[in-house]
Each structure stands twice: as C-alpha cells, then as structure tokens.
DRENDO-1510 file (C-alpha; in Angstrom, 1 decimal, always signed):
<recs>
REC; n; res; u; v; w
REC; 1; UNK; +0.0; +0.0; +0.0 .
REC; 2; UNK; +2.8; +2.4; +0.8 .
REC; 3; UNK; +4.2; +2.0; -2.8 .
REC; 4; UNK; +0.8; +2.7; -4.3 .
REC; 5; UNK; +0.3; +5.8; -2.1 .
REC; 6; UNK; +3.8; +7.1; -3.1 .
REC; 7; UNK; +3.1; +6.4; -6.8 .
REC; 8; UNK; -0.2; +8.3; -6.7 .
REC; 9; UNK; +1.1; +11.2; -4.7 .
REC; 10; UNK; +4.2; +11.5; -7.0 .
REC; 11; UNK; +2.0; +11.7; -10.1 .
REC; 12; UNK; -0.2; +14.3; -8.3 .
REC; 13; UNK; +2.8; +16.4; -7.2 .
REC; 14; UNK; +2.9; +18.9; -10.1 .
REC; 15; UNK; -0.8; +19.5; -9.7 .
REC; 16; UNK; -0.4; +20.0; -5.9 .
REC; 17; UNK; +2.2; +22.6; -6.5 .
REC; 18; UNK; -0.2; +24.4; -8.8 .
REC; 19; UNK; -2.8; +24.3; -6.1 .
REC; 20; UNK; -0.5; +25.6; -3.4 .
REC; 21; UNK; +0.6; +28.5; -5.6 .
REC; 22; UNK; -2.9; +29.4; -6.4 .
REC; 23; UNK; -3.9; +29.5; -2.8 .
REC; 24; UNK; -0.7; +31.4; -1.9 .
REC; 25; UNK; -1.5; +34.1; -4.5 .
REC; 26; UNK; -5.0; +34.5; -3.2 .
REC; 27; UNK; -4.8; +34.6; +0.6 .
REC; 28; UNK; -7.8; +35.5; +2.7 .
REC; 29; UNK; -8.0; +36.6; +6.4 .
REC; 30; UNK; -9.6; +34.6; +9.2 .
REC; 31; UNK; -13.3; +34.2; +8.7 .
REC; 32; UNK; -13.1; +35.6; +5.1 .
REC; 33; UNK; -12.0; +32.4; +3.3 .
REC; 34; UNK; -14.8; +32.5; +0.8 .
REC; 35; UNK; -12.8; +32.1; -2.4 .
REC; 36; UNK; -10.4; +29.6; -0.7 .
REC; 37; UNK; -13.3; +27.5; +0.5 .
REC; 38; UNK; -14.9; +27.5; -2.9 .
REC; 39; UNK; -11.6; +26.5; -4.5 .
REC; 40; UNK; -11.1; +23.7; -2.0 .
REC; 41; UNK; -14.6; +22.4; -2.5 .
REC; 42; UNK; -14.1; +22.4; -6.2 .
REC; 43; UNK; -10.9; +20.4; -6.0 .
REC; 44; UNK; -12.5; +17.8; -3.7 .
REC; 45; UNK; -15.6; +17.4; -5.8 .
REC; 46; UNK; -13.6; +16.9; -9.0 .
REC; 47; UNK; -11.8; +14.1; -7.2 .
REC; 48; UNK; -15.0; +12.3; -6.2 .
REC; 49; UNK; -14.8; +13.4; -2.6 .
REC; 50; UNK; -18.2; +14.1; -1.0 .
REC; 51; UNK; -18.2; +17.8; +0.0 .
REC; 52; UNK; -20.1; +19.9; +2.5 .
REC; 53; UNK; -19.6; +23.7; +2.3 .
REC; 54; UNK; -20.2; +26.6; +4.7 .
REC; 55; UNK; -19.4; +24.5; +7.7 .
REC; 56; UNK; -18.3; +26.6; +10.7 .
REC; 57; UNK; -19.0; +29.7; +8.6 .
REC; 58; UNK; -16.4; +29.4; +5.9 .
REC; 59; UNK; -15.1; +25.8; +6.5 .
REC; 60; UNK; -15.3; +22.9; +4.2 .
REC; 61; UNK; -15.7; +19.2; +5.0 .
REC; 62; UNK; -14.8; +16.3; +2.7 .
REC; 63; UNK; -15.4; +12.7; +3.3 .
REC; 64; UNK; -13.8; +9.6; +1.8 .
REC; 65; UNK; -15.8; +6.6; +2.6 .
REC; 66; UNK; -14.0; +3.3; +2.9 .
REC; 67; UNK; -15.7; +0.0; +2.0 .
REC; 68; UNK; -14.5; -2.1; +4.9 .
REC; 69; UNK; -16.2; -3.0; +8.1 .
REC; 70; UNK; -14.2; -0.8; +10.5 .
REC; 71; UNK; -16.7; +1.5; +12.2 .
REC; 72; UNK; -14.2; +4.1; +13.2 .
REC; 73; UNK; -14.0; +7.5; +11.5 .
REC; 74; UNK; -10.6; +9.3; +11.3 .
REC; 75; UNK; -10.5; +13.1; +10.9 .
REC; 76; UNK; -7.7; +15.0; +9.2 .
REC; 77; UNK; -7.7; +18.7; +9.9 .
REC; 78; UNK; -5.9; +21.5; +7.9 .
REC; 79; UNK; -6.4; +25.3; +8.1 .
REC; 80; UNK; -6.9; +27.8; +5.3 .
REC; 81; UNK; -6.6; +31.4; +6.6 .
REC; 82; UNK; -3.7; +33.9; +6.0 .
REC; 83; UNK; -2.2; +36.7; +8.0 .
REC; 84; UNK; -2.3; +40.5; +7.8 .
REC; 85; UNK; +1.3; +40.8; +6.6 .
REC; 86; UNK; +2.7; +42.5; +3.5 .
REC; 87; UNK; +4.6; +39.8; +1.6 .
REC; 88; UNK; +8.2; +40.8; +0.6 .
REC; 89; UNK; +9.3; +37.7; -1.2 .
REC; 90; UNK; +10.1; +37.7; -4.9 .
REC; 91; UNK; +8.1; +34.7; -5.8 .
REC; 92; UNK; +6.4; +34.5; -9.2 .
REC; 93; UNK; +3.2; +33.6; -7.3 .
REC; 94; UNK; +3.5; +36.3; -4.7 .
REC; 95; UNK; +0.3; +37.4; -2.9 .
REC; 96; UNK; -2.0; +39.5; -5.0 .
REC; 97; UNK; -3.7; +41.0; -2.0 .
REC; 98; UNK; -2.3; +44.0; -0.3 .
REC; 99; UNK; -1.1; +43.3; +3.3 .
REC; 100; UNK; -2.3; +39.7; +3.3 .
REC; 101; UNK; +0.1; +36.8; +3.1 .
REC; 102; UNK; +0.2; +33.1; +3.8 .
REC; 103; UNK; +3.1; +33.6; +6.2 .
REC; 104; UNK; +2.2; +30.7; +8.5 .
REC; 105; UNK; +2.1; +28.0; +5.8 .
REC; 106; UNK; -1.6; +27.4; +5.8 .
REC; 107; UNK; -1.5; +27.3; +2.0 .
REC; 108; UNK; +0.8; +24.3; +2.3 .
REC; 109; UNK; -1.5; +22.8; +5.0 .
REC; 110; UNK; -4.6; +23.1; +2.7 .
REC; 111; UNK; -2.7; +21.6; -0.2 .
REC; 112; UNK; -1.5; +18.7; +1.8 .
REC; 113; UNK; -5.0; +18.1; +3.0 .
REC; 114; UNK; -6.3; +18.2; -0.5 .
REC; 115; UNK; -3.5; +15.9; -1.8 .
REC; 116; UNK; -4.2; +13.4; +1.0 .
REC; 117; UNK; -7.9; +13.4; +0.1 .
REC; 118; UNK; -7.0; +13.0; -3.6 .
REC; 119; UNK; -4.8; +10.0; -2.9 .
REC; 120; UNK; -7.1; +8.2; -0.5 .
REC; 121; UNK; -10.1; +8.8; -2.8 .
REC; 122; UNK; -8.4; +6.6; -5.4 .
REC; 123; UNK; -7.9; +3.9; -2.7 .
REC; 124; UNK; -11.3; +4.1; -1.1 .
REC; 125; UNK; -12.2; +0.6; -2.1 .
REC; 126; UNK; -9.3; -0.7; +0.0 .
REC; 127; UNK; -9.9; +1.5; +3.1 .
REC; 128; UNK; -11.4; -0.4; +6.0 .
REC; 129; UNK; -12.8; +2.8; +7.5 .
REC; 130; UNK; -13.8; +6.3; +6.5 .
REC; 131; UNK; -11.8; +9.6; +6.6 .
REC; 132; UNK; -13.3; +13.1; +7.2 .
REC; 133; UNK; -11.2; +16.0; +6.0 .
REC; 134; UNK; -11.7; +19.3; +7.9 .
REC; 135; UNK; -10.6; +22.4; +6.1 .
REC; 136; UNK; -10.8; +24.9; +8.9 .
REC; 137; UNK; -11.1; +28.7; +8.8 .
REC; 138; UNK; -9.8; +31.3; +11.3 .
REC; 139; UNK; -7.0; +29.4; +13.0 .
REC; 140; UNK; -5.0; +32.6; +13.4 .
REC; 141; UNK; -7.7; +34.1; +15.5 .
REC; 142; UNK; -8.3; +30.9; +17.4 .
REC; 143; UNK; -12.0; +30.9; +16.5 .
REC; 144; UNK; -12.3; +28.4; +13.6 .
REC; 145; UNK; -12.0; +25.2; +15.5 .
REC; 146; UNK; -14.8; +26.1; +17.8 .
REC; 147; UNK; -16.9; +27.1; +14.8 .
REC; 148; UNK; -16.3; +23.7; +13.2 .
REC; 149; UNK; -16.9; +21.8; +16.4 .
REC; 150; UNK; -20.2; +23.7; +17.0 .
REC; 151; UNK; -21.2; +22.8; +13.5 .
REC; 152; UNK; -20.9; +19.1; +14.4 .
REC; 153; UNK; -17.8; +18.0; +12.5 .
REC; 154; UNK; -16.7; +15.8; +15.3 .
REC; 155; UNK; -19.8; +13.6; +15.3 .
REC; 156; UNK; -18.8; +10.0; +15.2 .
REC; 157; UNK; -15.0; +10.8; +14.9 .
REC; 158; UNK; -12.8; +8.5; +16.8 .
REC; 159; UNK; -9.4; +10.2; +16.3 .
REC; 160; UNK; -7.9; +13.2; +14.5 .
REC; 161; UNK; -4.5; +14.0; +12.8 .
REC; 162; UNK; -3.0; +17.3; +11.7 .
REC; 163; UNK; +0.3; +18.9; +10.7 .
REC; 164; UNK; +2.0; +22.3; +10.8 .
REC; 165; UNK; +4.9; +23.5; +8.7 .
REC; 166; UNK; +8.2; +24.0; +10.4 .
REC; 167; UNK; +11.0; +26.0; +8.7 .
REC; 168; UNK; +13.7; +24.8; +11.1 .
REC; 169; UNK; +13.3; +21.2; +9.9 .
REC; 170; UNK; +14.5; +20.6; +6.3 .
REC; 171; UNK; +12.0; +19.7; +3.6 .
REC; 172; UNK; +11.7; +15.9; +3.3 .
REC; 173; UNK; +11.7; +15.4; +7.0 .
REC; 174; UNK; +9.1; +15.6; +9.7 .
REC; 175; UNK; +9.2; +16.2; +13.4 .
REC; 176; UNK; +7.2; +14.1; +15.9 .
REC; 177; UNK; +6.5; +15.4; +19.5 .
REC; 178; UNK; +5.1; +13.1; +22.2 .
REC; 179; UNK; +2.9; +14.8; +24.8 .
REC; 180; UNK; +2.8; +18.6; +25.0 .
REC; 181; UNK; +3.3; +20.2; +21.6 .
REC; 182; UNK; +2.0; +23.8; +22.0 .
REC; 183; UNK; +1.1; +26.1; +24.9 .
REC; 184; UNK; -2.2; +27.4; +26.2 .
REC; 185; UNK; -2.7; +31.0; +25.1 .
REC; 186; UNK; -4.8; +33.4; +27.2 .
REC; 187; UNK; -5.6; +37.1; +26.6 .
REC; 188; UNK; -4.7; +39.7; +29.2 .
REC; 189; UNK; -6.0; +43.3; +29.6 .
REC; 190; UNK; -4.8; +45.6; +32.5 .
REC; 191; UNK; -6.2; +49.0; +33.0 .
REC; 192; UNK; -4.4; +51.4; +35.4 .
REC; 193; UNK; -6.5; +54.3; +36.7 .
REC; 194; UNK; -4.7; +57.2; +38.3 .
REC; 195; UNK; -5.3; +61.0; +38.5 .
REC; 196; UNK; -4.3; +63.5; +35.9 .
REC; 197; UNK; -2.1; +66.5; +36.7 .
REC; 198; UNK; +0.5; +68.9; +35.4 .
REC; 199; UNK; +3.7; +67.2; +34.1 .
REC; 200; UNK; +5.8; +69.6; +36.2 .
REC; 201; UNK; +4.0; +68.7; +39.4 .
REC; 202; UNK; +3.9; +64.9; +39.5 .
REC; 203; UNK; +3.4; +64.8; +43.3 .
REC; 204; UNK; +0.0; +66.3; +42.9 .
REC; 205; UNK; -1.1; +63.5; +40.5 .
REC; 206; UNK; -1.1; +59.7; +40.2 .
REC; 207; UNK; +0.9; +58.9; +37.2 .
REC; 208; UNK; -0.8; +55.9; +35.4 .
REC; 209; UNK; +2.0; +55.6; +32.8 .
REC; 210; UNK; +4.8; +55.4; +35.5 .
REC; 211; UNK; +2.7; +52.9; +37.5 .
REC; 212; UNK; +2.1; +50.9; +34.3 .
REC; 213; UNK; +5.8; +50.7; +33.8 .
REC; 214; UNK; +6.2; +49.3; +37.3 .
REC; 215; UNK; +3.5; +46.7; +36.6 .
REC; 216; UNK; +5.2; +45.5; +33.4 .
REC; 217; UNK; +8.7; +45.3; +35.0 .
REC; 218; UNK; +7.4; +43.6; +38.2 .
REC; 219; UNK; +5.4; +41.0; +36.3 .
REC; 220; UNK; +8.5; +40.0; +34.2 .
REC; 221; UNK; +10.7; +39.9; +37.3 .
REC; 222; UNK; +8.2; +37.9; +39.3 .
REC; 223; UNK; +8.0; +35.2; +36.7 .
REC; 224; UNK; +11.6; +34.3; +37.3 .
REC; 225; UNK; +11.2; +34.2; +41.1 .
REC; 226; UNK; +7.7; +33.0; +41.8 .
REC; 227; UNK; +6.9; +30.6; +38.9 .
REC; 228; UNK; +8.4; +27.2; +38.6 .
REC; 229; UNK; +11.2; +27.5; +36.0 .
REC; 230; UNK; +10.5; +23.9; +34.9 .
REC; 231; UNK; +6.9; +24.9; +34.0 .
REC; 232; UNK; +7.5; +27.9; +31.8 .
REC; 233; UNK; +5.2; +31.0; +31.6 .
REC; 234; UNK; +5.6; +33.7; +29.0 .
REC; 235; UNK; +3.8; +37.0; +29.6 .
REC; 236; UNK; +4.1; +39.5; +26.8 .
REC; 237; UNK; +2.5; +43.0; +26.8 .
REC; 238; UNK; +2.1; +43.8; +23.1 .
REC; 239; UNK; +0.1; +47.0; +23.3 .
REC; 240; UNK; +0.1; +50.1; +25.5 .
REC; 241; UNK; -2.2; +53.1; +25.2 .
REC; 242; UNK; -2.6; +56.1; +27.4 .
REC; 243; UNK; -2.0; +59.8; +27.8 .
REC; 244; UNK; -3.2; +62.9; +26.0 .
REC; 245; UNK; -0.3; +65.4; +25.9 .
REC; 246; UNK; +3.4; +65.5; +26.7 .
REC; 247; UNK; +3.0; +67.8; +29.7 .
REC; 248; UNK; -0.1; +66.1; +31.1 .
REC; 249; UNK; +0.2; +63.2; +33.5 .
REC; 250; UNK; -1.9; +60.3; +32.2 .
REC; 251; UNK; -4.8; +59.2; +34.3 .
REC; 252; UNK; -5.5; +56.0; +32.4 .
REC; 253; UNK; -3.3; +53.4; +30.8 .
REC; 254; UNK; -4.4; +50.2; +29.0 .
REC; 255; UNK; -2.1; +47.3; +28.7 .
REC; 256; UNK; -3.0; +44.4; +26.4 .
REC; 257; UNK; -1.0; +41.1; +26.1 .
REC; 258; UNK; -0.8; +37.4; +25.9 .
REC; 259; UNK; +0.0; +34.8; +28.5 .
REC; 260; UNK; +1.4; +31.4; +27.5 .
REC; 261; UNK; +1.8; +28.3; +29.6 .
REC; 262; UNK; +2.3; +24.6; +29.2 .
REC; 263; UNK; +0.9; +23.0; +32.4 .
REC; 264; UNK; -2.8; +23.1; +33.2 .
REC; 265; UNK; -2.3; +23.5; +36.9 .
REC; 266; UNK; +0.0; +26.5; +36.3 .
REC; 267; UNK; -2.5; +28.0; +34.0 .
REC; 268; UNK; -5.3; +27.9; +36.5 .
REC; 269; UNK; -3.3; +30.1; +38.9 .
REC; 270; UNK; -2.2; +32.8; +36.5 .
REC; 271; UNK; -5.2; +35.0; +36.7 .
REC; 272; UNK; -5.1; +35.4; +40.5 .
REC; 273; UNK; -1.3; +35.7; +40.4 .
REC; 274; UNK; -1.3; +38.5; +37.9 .
REC; 275; UNK; -4.2; +40.3; +39.6 .
REC; 276; UNK; -2.5; +40.2; +43.0 .
REC; 277; UNK; +0.7; +41.8; +41.7 .
REC; 278; UNK; -1.1; +44.5; +39.7 .
REC; 279; UNK; -3.4; +45.3; +42.7 .
REC; 280; UNK; -0.5; +45.5; +45.1 .
REC; 281; UNK; +1.5; +47.9; +42.9 .
REC; 282; UNK; -1.5; +50.1; +42.3 .
REC; 283; UNK; -2.5; +50.2; +45.9 .
REC; 284; UNK; +1.1; +51.2; +46.9 .
REC; 285; UNK; +0.9; +54.3; +44.7 .
REC; 286; UNK; -2.8; +55.2; +45.2 .
REC; 287; UNK; -4.1; +54.0; +41.8 .
REC; 288; UNK; -6.9; +51.7; +41.0 .
REC; 289; UNK; -6.8; +48.8; +38.5 .
REC; 290; UNK; -8.9; +46.4; +36.4 .
REC; 291; UNK; -7.4; +43.0; +35.4 .
REC; 292; UNK; -9.4; +41.2; +32.7 .
REC; 293; UNK; -8.1; +37.7; +31.9 .
REC; 294; UNK; -9.8; +35.7; +29.2 .
REC; 295; UNK; -8.9; +32.1; +28.8 .
REC; 296; UNK; -8.0; +31.2; +25.2 .
REC; 297; UNK; -7.2; +27.9; +23.6 .
REC; 298; UNK; -5.6; +25.2; +25.7 .
REC; 299; UNK; -2.3; +23.6; +24.7 .
REC; 300; UNK; -2.1; +20.7; +22.2 .
REC; 301; UNK; -1.4; +17.4; +24.0 .
REC; 302; UNK; -0.5; +14.8; +21.4 .
REC; 303; UNK; -1.8; +11.3; +22.0 .
REC; 304; UNK; +1.2; +8.9; +22.4 .
REC; 305; UNK; -0.4; +6.1; +20.4 .
REC; 306; UNK; -1.2; +8.4; +17.4 .
REC; 307; UNK; +2.2; +10.0; +17.6 .
REC; 308; UNK; +3.7; +6.6; +17.4 .
REC; 309; UNK; +1.5; +5.8; +14.4 .
REC; 310; UNK; +2.7; +8.9; +12.6 .
REC; 311; UNK; +6.3; +8.2; +13.5 .
REC; 312; UNK; +6.1; +4.6; +12.3 .
REC; 313; UNK; +4.4; +5.6; +9.1 .
REC; 314; UNK; +7.0; +8.3; +8.3 .
REC; 315; UNK; +9.9; +6.0; +9.1 .
REC; 316; UNK; +8.5; +3.3; +6.8 .
REC; 317; UNK; +7.9; +5.9; +4.1 .
REC; 318; UNK; +11.1; +7.9; +4.3 .
REC; 319; UNK; +13.5; +6.2; +6.7 .
REC; 320; UNK; +14.2; +6.9; +10.3 .
REC; 321; UNK; +16.9; +9.5; +9.5 .
REC; 322; UNK; +14.2; +11.7; +8.2 .
REC; 323; UNK; +12.1; +11.6; +11.3 .
REC; 324; UNK; +13.1; +13.9; +14.2 .
REC; 325; UNK; +11.8; +13.3; +17.7 .
REC; 326; UNK; +11.2; +16.8; +19.1 .
REC; 327; UNK; +12.4; +17.1; +22.7 .
REC; 328; UNK; +10.8; +20.5; +23.4 .
REC; 329; UNK; +7.3; +22.0; +23.0 .
REC; 330; UNK; +6.5; +25.3; +21.4 .
REC; 331; UNK; +5.0; +28.2; +23.3 .
REC; 332; UNK; +3.0; +29.0; +20.2 .
REC; 333; UNK; -0.7; +28.3; +20.3 .
REC; 334; UNK; -3.0; +26.1; +18.1 .
REC; 335; UNK; -6.7; +25.8; +18.2 .
REC; 336; UNK; -6.3; +22.2; +17.1 .
REC; 337; UNK; -6.4; +21.6; +20.8 .
REC; 338; UNK; -10.2; +22.2; +20.8 .
REC; 339; UNK; -10.7; +19.0; +18.7 .
REC; 340; UNK; -8.7; +17.1; +21.3 .
REC; 341; UNK; -11.3; +17.9; +23.9 .
REC; 342; UNK; -13.5; +15.3; +22.0 .
REC; 343; UNK; -11.1; +12.7; +20.7 .
REC; 344; UNK; -7.4; +11.7; +20.9 .
REC; 345; UNK; -5.2; +13.2; +18.2 .
REC; 346; UNK; -1.8; +14.1; +17.1 .
REC; 347; UNK; -0.2; +17.0; +15.2 .
REC; 348; UNK; +3.3; +16.6; +13.6 .
REC; 349; UNK; +5.7; +19.1; +12.2 .
REC; 350; UNK; +6.3; +19.1; +8.5 .
REC; 351; UNK; +9.8; +20.3; +7.5 .
REC; 352; UNK; +9.7; +23.0; +4.8 .
REC; 353; UNK; +13.2; +24.5; +5.2 .
REC; 354; UNK; +15.6; +24.8; +2.3 .
REC; 355; UNK; +18.7; +22.6; +2.9 .
REC; 356; UNK; +21.0; +24.9; +0.9 .
REC; 357; UNK; +20.1; +28.1; +2.7 .
REC; 358; UNK; +21.9; +29.5; +5.6 .
REC; 359; UNK; +18.7; +31.3; +6.8 .
REC; 360; UNK; +15.2; +30.0; +6.5 .
REC; 361; UNK; +12.9; +32.9; +7.6 .
REC; 362; UNK; +10.6; +32.0; +10.5 .
REC; 363; UNK; +6.8; +31.8; +10.5 .
REC; 364; UNK; +4.9; +35.1; +10.3 .
REC; 365; UNK; +7.8; +36.8; +8.6 .
REC; 366; UNK; +7.2; +38.7; +5.3 .
REC; 367; UNK; +10.0; +36.8; +3.7 .
REC; 368; UNK; +8.8; +33.4; +4.8 .
REC; 369; UNK; +9.1; +30.8; +2.0 .
REC; 370; UNK; +8.7; +27.0; +1.9 .
REC; 371; UNK; +10.5; +24.3; -0.1 .
REC; 372; UNK; +7.6; +22.9; -2.1 .
REC; 373; UNK; +9.0; +19.4; -2.1 .
REC; 374; UNK; +7.7; +19.2; +1.4 .
REC; 375; UNK; +4.2; +18.9; +0.0 .
REC; 376; UNK; +4.8; +15.3; -1.2 .
REC; 377; UNK; +6.3; +14.4; +2.1 .
REC; 378; UNK; +3.2; +15.7; +3.9 .
REC; 379; UNK; +0.7; +13.9; +1.7 .
REC; 380; UNK; +2.4; +10.6; +1.8 .
REC; 381; UNK; +2.9; +10.7; +5.6 .
REC; 382; UNK; -0.7; +11.7; +6.2 .
REC; 383; UNK; -2.2; +9.2; +3.7 .
REC; 384; UNK; -0.1; +6.3; +5.0 .
REC; 385; UNK; -0.8; +7.2; +8.6 .
REC; 386; UNK; -4.5; +7.2; +7.8 .
REC; 387; UNK; -4.2; +3.8; +6.2 .
REC; 388; UNK; -2.2; +2.4; +9.1 .
REC; 389; UNK; -4.7; +3.8; +11.5 .
REC; 390; UNK; -7.2; +1.2; +10.2 .
REC; 391; UNK; -4.6; -1.5; +9.4 .
REC; 392; UNK; -1.9; -1.0; +12.2 .
REC; 393; UNK; -0.2; -4.3; +11.6 .
REC; 394; UNK; +0.2; -3.9; +7.8 .
</recs>
C-alpha cells in the first residue's frame, strides 16, 4: 500500500504545487476564506470526494468513505486562513492582495489536506474505514476550530490528525512530538486608573504611565522568582495606550498582552497571580486597576499512540533518518487543541526548510518561504498514517 500511495502522490505532485501556488497568490484573512473554501470544495468534488460547504462559517468538510467494516472515523484537519502581513518575497506567485500573506504556511496545509484526500479517494475501495477532511477557517484568530466543532464536524469521529509546517526542519523530514506540543494562550488586559495633573508637578497627580511601567517590570521579574522554571510561563505586553499630551500626567493606561503556559495547573493560577501583583502595585501608589483575563485555547497534547502511528508511518515511508523526535514543545498556540477535547489526536511538524540556505525565515515573517518538495512528504505521511490507523499491523 505504501508503494501505491507514493506512486499516486508523485503523479499528483505537479498539480499539488499548482494548487499551493494558487492558494498562496489569493490569501484570505480569518473568517473571510470564501474564495479559498470554494476552490477547496471544487478540487474535492472533482476528485469524487463528498463535500459539504459553509461548515463553521467558511469551513469545508470532505469525506472519503471506505468500503471495509471498521466503524471508526478518522478526521484530518488542515487550516486555510492567512495573516495581515505584506509579503516581501520575490516569488512568481506572490500574494496578489495588499497586506495579506500566507506567512504561516496554511497554503501548504490546505494543499497537503487536498492531496491526501485525492490520494485516498483513489484507494477508497481498500480502506477499512472512512476519513473526514476538515478544512478549517480562522485558526490565526483561534476561532475556527470552535466554529467547526459547534457545526458538528466531530460527530462519530474516533481520532484526528493534523500537521504544521516548520522551517527549522528541512524539507523531506518531519518532526514528531510526544505529549505537550503547544502552549495554552490566554488574553490579558490591564487598566491602570490614576489621576491627571501637570507634568511639572507629579506629586499632585497619580501617574498611570509610570505605574504601568512598574507593573510591566514587576510581572516580568516575578515570573523568574515566583513561577516554577520547569513549568514555563511567558507573559508579553504587546500594546500600551494612554496619555493625551506630553505635559499632562496620564490618568488612564491600558495594557494588552498574551500569557502562554504549558501546564494546566500553572495556567489555573495565573489570573489570580497577575491580579495580586497588579493590585499591590496600584495600591502602593494610590491608583486603581482592572485586570481582565480571558482564557483562550488550551495547549495541544499529542496522544502517544497516534504520535507513534505517525512516527512509524513516516519511518517506513522515508527512513528513520528523516524523522526527528522533538524534545521541546513550542509556546505558540494552536486551536487544534479544541478538537482534542473530544477525541485523541496528534499533530506533527512538516519540515519546509531549504537545505541549501543559511537562513530560513521564520513563520509570520514577510520573507517566509517553503521548499515545495515538502508537500509530497506531507501527503504521503498523512495518507499512509491514515491507512495504518485502520490497518496497524500492515
């Protein structure tokens, strides 16, 4: 079966590169993937894959039905949205949309998902079970997975697989991580309320900007002394707004940021920990505060059995020297974790780095590029993993 999967995928490879370049040239932001969704649905339909459109707003679901007696249903999820970034590459198929770019590789994800569906649709008569392909919108805003789940895409699903491109791994290789893959990502808003006054007489006012600076500094220092260094926490303030004039002491400052953590028990304590520090600082200087903490997506916890399945499939397909076992998680976030609240699953890293380049630009960079040979690696790995899910001893 592996030989047949490779043969079909190799023949499809030129077409898959065309698909990826089309998607790359026509990126769409989260929740606005109308043209991408229509294109995906068209490719699926033309390859005899049953399609459902407008799922989870702009999502697409395709299903390849096996003819065997295995009642299990495997899901494969890929995402479609792009980022609000102005592309600065010199590719012939550069983004045609101002300030929108597939800088996170979702064009590759979508293409790999389509390629896997195209391969398995040709082998459906030999599949013991069925496979549901989820083409998800709005991953970058961490909304799309919840939209898809609410639309019922996880009904009867027994397990789920996914992938994410990784520029630090060379194309042709994959990375497998057991256990924690990504961090939980929560949103933080802190409002400091002081009293306005003349810039020349700070003792008559309560300077919200200066107090905000103390809050930021103390939070960063406190992480290293009050949080377990073996259970990392990253707190980043990405936006500060406040003040009206250079000679007027600000009475209100708003801080907005993100909080990342890997361990659920640490995560549950972060709201109260942050609130206590901010409150103490503000009380010391006579200010008031509001701390708004909104839980976002949890971390991705890969199922060990499914991670082993992907590792074995990739090693059989490409050799063990092209499979890296990742020893560290990422503090990036992925709403793939929301599917894992329903069934076990695993996400692997697809290497897309150029072997002959000193520098491969990171994700979310305007010069980010991928070695397109990785598409074939991703398709074969996913398709063979799916087959082995139903036929683990083959």
